C-alpha positions in Angstrom: 55.5 -13.0 42.7 53.8 -11.4 45.6 55.9 -11.3 48.8 54.7 -13.0 52.0 55.7 -13.1 55.6 56.3 -15.6 58.3 55.7 -14.3 61.8 55.7 -15.2 65.5 53.4 -13.8 68.0 53.9 -13.9 71.8 50.6 -14.5 73.5 49.5 -13.3 77.0 50.3 -16.7 78.5 53.9 -16.6 77.1 53.2 -19.1 74.4 54.2 -18.5 70.8 52.1 -18.7 67.7 53.7 -19.0 64.3 51.9 -18.1 61.1 52.3 -16.9 57.5 50.4 -14.5 55.3 50.5 -12.3 52.2 49.0 -9.4 54.0 50.9 -8.9 57.3 49.1 -5.8 58.5 45.6 -7.3 58.0 46.6 -10.6 59.5 48.1 -9.0 62.7 45.0 -6.8 63.0 42.8 -10.0 62.8 44.8 -11.6 65.6 44.6 -8.5 67.7 40.8 -8.3 67.2 40.3 -11.9 68.2 39.5 -12.9 64.6 42.7 -14.8 64.1 43.5 -18.4 64.9 41.7 -20.2 67.8 45.1 -20.4 69.7 45.5 -16.6 69.7 41.8 -15.8 70.4 42.1 -17.4 73.8 45.4 -15.8 74.6 45.0 -12.1 73.9 46.7 -9.7 73.8 49.4 -10.8 71.3 52.7 -9.1 70.4 54.6 -9.5 67.2 58.1 -10.7 68.2 59.4 -12.0 64.8 58.7 -11.0 61.3 60.5 -12.1 58.1 59.6 -11.3 54.5 59.8 -14.2 52.1 59.7 -14.3 48.3 56.3 -15.8 48.0 53.5 -17.5 50.0 54.7 -21.0 49.4 58.1 -20.2 50.8 56.5 -18.4 53.8 54.2 -21.4 54.4 57.1 -23.8 54.2 59.1 -21.8 56.8 56.0 -21.5 59.0 55.6 -25.3 59.0 59.3 -25.7 59.8 59.3 -23.2 62.7 56.1 -24.7 64.2 58.1 -28.0 64.7 61.0 -26.3 66.5 61.5 -26.3 70.3 60.7 -23.2 72.3 64.4 -22.7 72.9 65.1 -22.7 69.1 62.2 -20.2 68.5 63.6 -17.9 71.3 67.0 -18.0 69.5 65.4 -17.1 66.2 63.4 -14.3 67.8 66.6 -13.0 69.5 68.6 -13.3 66.2 71.1 -15.5 68.1 72.6 -17.5 65.3 75.0 -19.4 67.6 72.1 -20.7 69.8 70.0 -21.3 66.7 72.8 -23.6 65.3 73.2 -25.2 68.8 69.5 -26.1 69.1 69.4 -27.3 65.5 71.7 -30.1 66.5 70.3 -33.4 67.8 70.3 -33.4 71.7 72.9 -36.2 72.0 75.3 -34.1 69.9 74.9 -30.8 71.8 77.4 -31.8 74.5 80.1 -32.8 72.0 82.5 -30.3 70.5 
């Protein structure tokens, strides 16, 4: 199967955009040229802050949909590679204060 990628872009206004693609170089170029998603067109320039290769486009799309539902804090932890914070923010809010 053809590999695919899930990616996160940081936009000019500080917001994050999550996407997936089978051609990462072309897709990033589209975003940078204002030919990408409506969200990024209005928030140029964008910067790639996270990129992960996946086995195939279905796996990448599933990960994209999962990450899109995450809180900003959890996305920041993913971008930073902070596994402890990622696990913390994965917990339900009422369980975060319990040890």
